[in-house]
C-alpha positions in Angstrom: -9.0 -2.3 -4.8 -9.4 1.5 -3.9 -11.6 4.3 -4.7 -10.9 7.8 -4.4 -13.8 7.7 -1.8 -11.6 5.4 0.6 -9.1 7.5 0.2 -10.5 10.9 1.2 -9.9 12.4 4.8 -12.7 10.9 7.0 -14.1 14.4 7.7 -14.2 14.6 3.9 -16.2 12.1 3.8 -18.7 13.7 6.7 -18.9 16.6 5.5 -20.2 15.3 1.9 -23.0 13.4 3.3 -24.1 16.1 4.9 -24.3 18.3 2.0 -26.2 21.5 2.6 -28.6 22.2 -0.2 -28.4 25.6 -0.9 -30.6 26.3 -3.6 -34.0 26.0 -1.6 -32.7 27.8 1.0 -31.3 30.9 -1.3 -34.8 30.2 -3.1 -36.8 30.9 -0.1 -35.1 33.9 1.1 -35.0 35.4 -2.4 -38.9 35.1 -1.8 -38.8 36.3 2.0 -37.1 39.6 0.8 -38.7 40.1 -2.0 -42.0 39.9 -0.4 -41.4 41.6 3.1 -39.5 44.6 1.2 -41.8 47.1 1.7 -42.1 46.0 5.9 -37.8 45.8 5.9 -37.6 49.6 3.7 -40.2 50.9 6.1 -38.5 49.6 9.1 -35.1 50.9 8.1 -36.2 54.3 7.3 -37.6 54.0 10.8 -33.5 53.2 12.4 -32.5 56.4 10.3 -35.2 58.7 11.5 -35.9 57.4 15.5 -32.6 58.2 17.8 -34.4 55.0 19.9 -34.2 52.8 17.5 -30.6 53.7 15.4 -29.0 50.2 16.7 -31.4 48.6 14.6 -28.7 49.0 11.9 -26.4 46.6 14.0 -28.6 44.3 15.1 -28.7 42.4 11.6 -25.2 42.4 10.9 -24.4 41.2 14.3 -26.6 38.1 14.1 -25.3 37.2 10.7 -22.1 37.6 11.8 -22.9 35.2 14.7 -24.1 33.1 12.3 -21.8 33.2 9.9 -19.3 32.1 13.1 -21.6 28.7 13.3 -20.9 27.6 9.9 -19.0 24.7 10.4 -21.3 23.8 13.4 -24.2 23.9 10.4 -22.5 22.1 7.9 -21.9 19.1 10.0 -25.5 18.7 10.7 -27.5 16.3 9.3 -30.3 18.8 8.2 -34.1 17.4 7.3 -36.4 19.4 6.9 -39.5 19.8 8.9 -42.9 20.1 7.2 -44.7 21.8 10.2 -42.5 24.9 9.3 -45.5 25.4 6.5 -47.5 25.7 9.3 -45.4 28.5 10.6 -44.8 30.5 7.9 -48.6 30.4 7.2 -48.8 31.9 10.6 -46.3 34.7 9.9 -48.3 35.2 6.5 -51.5 35.6 8.3 -50.3 37.9 10.7 -48.3 40.0 8.0 -51.6 40.4 6.4 -53.9 41.4 9.5 -51.0 44.3 10.3 -51.4 45.3 7.0 -54.8 45.8 7.0 -55.1 47.0 10.9 -52.0 49.4 10.0 -50.0 47.9 13.1 -46.2 48.3 12.5 -45.1 45.9 15.3 -47.2 42.6 13.8 -46.2 43.0 10.2 -42.2 43.4 11.8 -42.5 40.3 13.8 -44.4 39.0 10.9 -40.8 38.9 9.1 -39.0 37.1 11.9 -41.7 34.4 12.2 -41.6 33.6 8.1 -38.0 33.6 8.9 -38.0 31.0 11.7 -40.7 28.8 9.1 -37.8 29.1 6.0 -35.1 27.5 8.4 -37.9 24.9 9.8 -38.8 24.0 6.1 -35.0 23.8 5.0 -33.2 22.9 7.5 -35.1 21.7 10.5 -34.9 21.8 14.2 -31.5 21.0 14.0 -30.8 24.0 12.4 -32.9 26.5 14.0 -31.2 25.2 17.3 -27.7 26.1 16.4 -29.1 29.4 15.1 -31.3 29.9 18.3 -29.0 32.9 19.6 -28.8 34.9 16.5 -32.3 34.3 15.7 -33.2 35.6 19.6 -30.8 38.8 19.1 -33.1 40.3 16.0 -36.2 41.4 17.7 -34.0 43.8 19.4 -34.2 45.5 15.6 -38.4 45.9 15.6 -39.1 49.1 18.2 -41.7 48.5 20.6 -45.6 49.2 19.7 -46.3 52.8 20.8 -48.7 51.5 23.6 -46.4 49.7 25.3 -43.5 52.8 24.4 -46.0 55.2 26.2 -46.7 52.7 29.4 -43.0 52.3 30.3 -41.4 56.1 29.3 -43.9 58.2 31.5 -43.3 56.3 34.7 -39.2 56.5 33.8 -39.6 60.1 32.8 -41.1 60.6 36.3 -38.3 58.8 38.1 -35.7 60.5 36.4 -37.0 63.8 37.3 -37.7 62.6 41.0 -34.0 61.3 41.3 -32.6 64.7 39.3 -34.7 67.1 41.5 -33.6 65.0 45.1 -29.9 65.2 43.7 -30.0 69.1 42.8 -31.2 69.6 46.1 -29.0 68.1 48.1 -26.1 70.1 45.7 -27.9 73.1 46.9 -29.3 73.9 43.7 -33.2 75.4 43.8 -35.6 73.3 42.5 -39.5 72.4 41.7 -40.7 69.4 40.3 -44.0 69.5 38.3 -44.0 66.0 37.1 -41.8 65.7 34.8 -40.6 69.2 34.6 -37.9 70.6 36.7 -38.0 74.7 37.0 -35.0 75.7 38.0 -33.6 78.9 38.5 -32.3 80.1 35.1 -35.2 78.3 33.1 -37.3 75.3 33.2 -36.2 71.8 31.8 -38.7 69.1 30.6 -37.4 65.3 30.9 -38.6 64.2 27.4 -39.2 60.9 26.3 -35.6 60.4 25.1 -34.3 61.2 28.7 -36.4 58.6 30.3 -34.2 55.7 29.5 -35.7 53.6 27.6 -33.6 54.6 24.8 -30.0 53.2 26.8 -32.2 50.6 27.5 -33.2 49.1 24.4 -29.3 49.5 22.5 -27.6 48.6 26.4 -30.1 45.7 26.3 -28.9 44.0 23.2 -25.0 45.1 23.6 -25.2 43.3 27.1 -25.9 40.0 25.1 -23.7 40.9 22.1 -20.9 41.2 25.3 -21.7 38.4 27.1 -22.0 36.0 24.2 -18.2 36.9 22.9 -16.9 37.5 26.1 -18.2 35.0 28.5 -19.7 31.5 27.2 -21.9 30.7 30.3 -25.4 31.4 28.9 -27.1 31.9 32.7 -24.3 35.0 32.8 -26.5 36.5 29.6 -29.3 36.7 31.6 -27.5 38.0 34.6 -25.8 41.3 32.5 -29.6 41.4 30.8 -31.5 42.0 34.0 -28.6 44.4 35.1 -29.3 46.7 32.1 -32.6 47.9 33.4 -31.2 49.3 36.2 -27.9 51.0 35.1 -30.0 52.1 32.1 -32.7 54.1 34.3 -29.7 55.3 36.4 -27.7 57.0 33.9 -30.7 58.6 32.3 -31.3 59.9 35.7 -27.6 60.9 36.0 -27.8 62.9 32.9 -30.9 64.4 33.8 -29.4 65.9 36.9 -26.1 67.4 35.1 -28.2 69.0 32.5 -29.7 70.6 35.1 -26.4 71.6 37.0 -25.2 72.9 33.6 -28.3 75.0 32.5 -27.5 76.4 36.2 -24.2 77.4 34.1 -25.3 77.9 30.7 -28.4 77.6 29.6 -27.4 76.6 26.0 -25.4 73.7 27.6 -29.0 72.1 28.4 -30.3 72.1 24.5 -28.7 71.1 21.0 -25.7 69.5 20.4 -24.2 69.7 24.1 -27.3 67.8 25.5 -26.9 65.2 22.7 -23.1 64.5 23.3 -24.3 64.3 27.0 -26.5 61.3 26.0 -23.6 59.4 24.2 -21.1 60.0 27.1 -23.9 58.7 29.4 -24.6 55.7 27.3 -20.5 55.1 27.0 -20.5 55.5 30.8 -23.6 53.3 31.0 -21.5 50.2 29.1 -18.5 50.5 31.2 -20.8 49.8 34.3 -22.1 47.0 32.5 -18.7 45.6 31.6 -17.3 46.2 35.5 -20.2 44.5 36.6 -18.9 41.6 34.5 -15.6 42.1 36.0 -16.9 42.1 39.5 -19.4 39.0 39.0 -16.0 36.9 37.8 -14.1 38.5 40.7 -16.4 36.7 43.0 -16.6 33.4 41.3 -12.6 33.1 41.7 -12.9 34.2 45.3 -15.7 31.3 45.4 -13.9 29.0 43.7 -10.4 29.5 45.7 -12.7 29.3 49.2 -14.6 25.7 48.2 -12.7 22.8 49.5 -12.1 20.3 46.9 -14.6 17.5 46.8 -12.6 14.0 48.6 -13.6 10.7 47.5 -13.8 7.9 50.5 -12.8 4.5 49.4 
């Protein structure tokens, strides 16, 4: 005598044996959002008002899409809750409380990510966190870096961009005098602000490099190569932006401010993205050449 279960395909039986219990996941997820709502609301406001972290709107959307693409892999898992996830959640709660007492936004915002990892461990175990490792690693890109670290990074980048612009303008025949991050041209003085330091492009381009490598190159090491390449690309691109601004200001001082200056920033960012994609193409070409020139292995009988 055959039963209905015997007539089911093998993959259906496997799927039923590994059925995901969505109730605790949805319950803990709702609690996480409700408890962290003030922090998340402030974070979204930061994205909307600070151009340096405007890419934050895209980070959770892209991370959620990648997680959704892994749904079949997740459904095939034998989920076993890891009770030590409670310890991770307590850590996140403690950090969020300390961050609230000290009015430290970075501690508050990162505590939400720690709580998320704790929830995933408690509901799905280490196997679930392992599958979702990449989208989870993308989420920190939506959190602005601490102000202390930001100031330490931006000022040296401002000086470097000013130095590159000064020497480039001098080679092109434009009289220029630099005092720190201020360029004095014949028409006006240009101050290389924090927005022109390269940090904005660096954060956005780093996120873009990881997403691009994920969708167009499955090799994990390529993600690290492109991520490291974003640093010199972003810095040089913004140094070029300062140089172009100096040239345009000599043609018409109004071109160094307002809409044209912002448009110039977007154009430079697109160029930086093209350079990143071009670098990926160069690496792929080099790999193909290397594979052709490598003699095949021969076996000795």
